[in-house]
N, C-alpha and C positions, 0 to 999 in steps of 0.2 A: 396447915389447921384443920383436924375434923373437930364437927358440934354436933354432940346426941341432942336433939329437941325433944322436952318431952317436958309436960302433957302437951300433945297435937291441937288439943280441942283450940288452939290458939292461931292455930294456923290452917286448918282446915275446915271449910264455912259446912254447915249442916248437911248431912244427908251424906258426906263421903266416910266410908269407914275409915277404923282407926288401922293402920299397920302394927304391927310391934313394935317397930322401930326407925326410924330415920335418919337418915345420917346427910348432912351437907359437907361437903368441903368447899369452902373458898380458897382461890388464888388469887394473887396480887398479877396482874397484865400491864406490862407496859406498853404501850402505842409504841410503834418505829418512829425514828421523825422523817417528817415529810418527805417525799419523793417521787420529781416529776421525771419522765421520760422524754426523752426528745422524738416527735411524733409531730405530725401533721398540725396547720396551724388551730384547727379550733381542736382538738385534745390536747396540745399544748397549754390552753388556756385554759381550760374546759378541767383538766386534771390537775392544773397547778392551781386552780382556785378551786377547786373539789378537791382537794389533800385534806390530811386532818389541823384543826382548828386549832388546838389545842395540847398539852403534852397530860392530860387529866389521867388520873390513874383510874381503868376498870376492875369489874369484880367478876371473875365468872363463876360459875358454879358446876359443881356436879352431882349427881342422885343417885342415893338408890331407893326406889322407892315400892312397897308390893311385888315386889321380885324384879321390878323392872329398872334398866339402868339408865340416867337422862345424863346428857356431859353437853358443855360448851354452850350454856345457855346464858347468853350476857346482858347483865342489869345496868349495862353503861355501855359504852362505844361498841355499835357494831359494825363488821366490814362486809353486809350482805350489798349496798348497794356504793354509787359513787359517793351521793350524796348524804348518806349515813356519815364514809368515811369523812367528810367535811366538818363532822360534829356541832352540825346547825340546829340539833335538838339536844340542849347542855342538858341530861339524863341524868348527869353525875351530879352534879347539885343537886337534886333530893334525896332526902335522907331514906335510912331501909324503915319502913314504915309497915304498918299491917296493910297499907295496898299495897306495896310491893311486896311482900309473903303472899298478897293473892295473883298479883301478875304473875310469882315465880311457879304460884304448883298451877298455875292456868297451861303458863309452858311445858311443865312437867310433865303435868295430865294428858297435855295437847287438846285441852276441853277447853278451848274461851270462848265458846261460840253464846254458852249463856252467859259471861260474864261479859262479853262484849252486849249483848243484848238490854242488860240491865246497866252498863254503865250510857248506852246509847239515852234510854231513857231517863235517866238522872241527868243526861243533857236539858233537859226541859222543867229541873226543875227549881221550884219558885225560893229554893237555898244558892245565893249565892257560893255559899262553901261548896253545896255539893254539885256545883256546875265545875267549880274548878276543879273539884277532884274527879271526878268523871272525864273533863278535858285533859287533864294531865294523863290518868293510864291509858286514855286510849293514846295519848299521842308517846306513850313509851312503846303498848302494844303495836303500833302500828312500827314503830323504828325498828323492834329488837326483832319482829318474826315477818319478812314478807307476805305471805301467807295473811297475815291478818290485814291488811290493807283493803284487800277485797272484801275480806270480811265485814271489817268495818264500814266500808262504803254500800255493802250490799243488806247492813243493817240497818241503812237509814241514818247516818250519823252525818254525812256531810251537810243539810240544809243546817241542820240545826248548831254543826262548829262553825260552818258560814257567820251564822247570826253571832254567836259571840266576836268574831273579829271586829263590830262595831260596838259591842262593850266600850263602858264608860269606865268599866275596873281594866285599871292595866295588866295585873295578874291574867287575867281572864281571855283578856285581848292574847295575848301572849301564846298562853295554852291553845288558843283556836285558832290562832295565826301558823304557829309549830306542827300541830293535829295537820293540817292542813296541809304544811306543805310534806308531810311523814307518807302521806296519802297519795300524794302527786307523786313522788316518787314510782309509785306502779303507773304500767303505759294504760292498764284498763282504766283508770281512775279520770283521767288526764279530762277527757272530752265532758265526763260526766263533771267533775268540778266545774269547767270553766259554763254547761250548759245550766248550772244549777247558780250561778252567777257571782263566783268566786273572786273573778275577776274585778271589780270596784272595790269590795271591801278588802281586798289587800293592798289595790293604789292605797286608799285609803289610810293601810296600816302605816304603807310606806311615808305616809305624813304626819300622822300624826302617834305613833306606834313608840314603847320603848328601844330602844337602841338595838337590843336581841328581837323586838318583833318588830321591825325596818327591815336590817338585816336577811331573816329567815323569810319577811313578802317577798324580795328581794330574791330568795333561794325559789320560792315558789311558784313564782314569775315567770321564771327563765323554766322552771318545771314543765310550766302550760302552754309557753312560748315553742316550745320544741313540739307543737304541732301549728306548722305552719298557719293553719285558718286562724288564731288565735294570736297573731301578731300584730296586726292588724288594731284586733279589739283593743289589746295591751296599751299600745299607741294611742288612739280613739282613748283611753278613758284615764288620761293625764299621768301613765307611768315613767314618761322619759322623763321630764324637767325633775322628777323625783329624785329619782336613779343617777341624772346626774350632779344634785344635789347631795347624795349620798358618796358618792365618787369624789365629789370635794370635801364635805365635811365630815364623810366618816370615819370611824376609826380604819385599823387594816383589813379586821374582816371584814366589815362594811365596806369596803375599797374594792375588794376583790370579790362579795357577791355583786356589787353594783358592776361593776366592768364586764364580769361573766357574762349576767342578764343584759347589759347593750352590746353584749358585742353578739350576742342571740339575736336581738330584736331590731335589731341595727341593718339584720339582709335584707329588709325593708328599705325600700325607695324612701317613703314615707318617714318612715321614723329613722331615718339618716337623717332628711332635714328638722326635726323634730328634735335633735341632738346639737344640730349646729344652733342652731335658735336658742336653745336652750344654755349654750356656752359651754359646750362639751370642750371643746379643744385647750380655755384656758386649764382646767385640773389636769389630761393629758399630758399636757406640755411643761407643768409645772411637776408630774410623777416622774415622767420620762425625763427629766432635768438631773432628779435625783437618783443616784446610784444605791442609797441605801434605803430607800421605800419599799424592796422588792414589790415592785411595780410597775418597774420598766419595761419588762417584754409583757405584760396583760394590756400599760395601756398604748402599747405598740401595735398589738392586733387589734386593740377596738381601732384606731388611729389607720389603720391598714382599711378595713371595712369604708370606712368613712369619706377617703382622700378621694374615690374617684367621683364623689360628688364637688364639680366646680365650687361651689358654696363654703364647704369645709376645705378646699384648698385655698382660699382664702383667708378664712378664719385660722390657719394650722400658720400662714405665714404672717400674717397681724399679731397674733400670739410667740413670736419669735420662735416659732419650730425650730427652724432651718439650722440654725448653729447647733441648736441640740440632737438633732438628727447627723449632724456632721460628728460633733462630740462623739457620738454612739459610734458610729464606724471609726474612728480613732482608736475607741478604750473600752466599749464593750466588747461582752462576748459575742461567739459566734453566732448564735441564734439572733441575739439584737443587730447587731450588721449585718444578718444578711433581714432581716424585717426591716430597716433602718433603709436604709437600698433601694428597696422595693419603694416605701413610699417616697423617695426622694424622685424614683422615676416616674412614678405617678404627676408627683409636683410638678415637672418639668416637661413632659411629656407635649405639650402643648403652648407652653409661654418660657417666651424668650427672655423677660424681666426675672423670671423666676428662676431661670437657669446661669444669668449675671452672676444673683444673689449666691447660689450653692455655689457659684466658682468664688464669689470675692470673700467665703468664708473658708477656704482653704481646702476645698473636698477632694481635687485632685492627686494630691497625693496619696490619703488612704486609700482613696478608692482604686488605686494603682494597686498598693499593694493587697488590697482584699482580692483581685483578679488575679493572685498569683497567690494568696494564701487561702483563700478560703474557701466554705463547702462548695461541688460544684456548682450548687444554685444561687449561689453568692457571686461567685466569678462571671457568672453569665448578665448578670445585672447592674454588677457594679463595672465590666465590660461595655453593658450596654447605655449606661449612666454617660460615661468616660467619651463614648460616641457622640451623646447626645450632648451634652457641655461644650463640645468641641466646634460644634453648628454655628454660634451665633459669630462667632469669634474668624471662620472661615465666609460666614456670608459678611461681615463686617470689612475684610482683606479683602475679597473680590469686590464689592461695593466701594475700596479706596484704589484700588485697581485700575475699576472702569471713570472712577473718576479724575484720575491722574492723566488716563490717554485721552 
């Protein structure tokens, strides 16, 4: 459909010369279904959680303006980065308004600098509505054009956006959180966000924000945790128990965001301890036991980074994790079987008691099958676990033989 827009005074700000015509053609674009490749452990969970969250319709526009052509400017979903693909920023919820037209023009003319500077100034307005409008437009600009993320940060938006996260107005808080998330997609901004004090307000949003604010705060903390020095600061700010709570009580979107953030944060030992103390094993086991939850893989990967910790292994067993892991080896996908056998190896490595429990759950037959038909890594792990499970029996047989003599 081609729309001829006239008069243009409603579209162009003062000072922009009026062309003879401007034609805008919109075509509906339907994102493809979620897709996840079988790759490395981190990439699996990262890409699985970072795939498109919804099947929302996006609008793309192509322009002919003053003799120049512009195309593929997205008004909604953008494929520029992994977390834009996640659709954490629900830009598609906003109607096409005069504000959207301003953003379109900024993209089309490649001159968003003046608009950004004005929006940053509006963040300090005495009017909450002006602040909402400015934060919303900045979050859209940061979402749809990667270069805008640097421009917005350099224009001084970070500190006022961080202050909005603590707003009592839930909509303003949500815009602030999501704008920070979109800025955090740029590696150059991560250190500045953390040093400007973004971590604690994001943690607070995890506690008291709207469901969307909580999900996007979890995503933003994930992005900040990609700098190793931020992991301890995020853990010490109280994020871990709140992420565990989101994992247990959130919707599917929230559970995915929480599990990804926890996977990243728990590479640090002190955060592993915090997660176990927060009761993470209970929701992990429950999600792994529910094959219709679409959370089996993600939960298993989080569990795999925790089980090197003795306290985590004990908590896993106490929450009934062994039968669940054995069941996964029996009926799970190849990837699920592989990670389950890795976890069982960690559990059984230094505990005769746990080996006995695993054997009594009937693990040997599915392990034998896996050692013959699984992936190369799964076969190796299954063979190692079978050998490990036989050790207590051999030891008991030797002891019985010695005593009979």
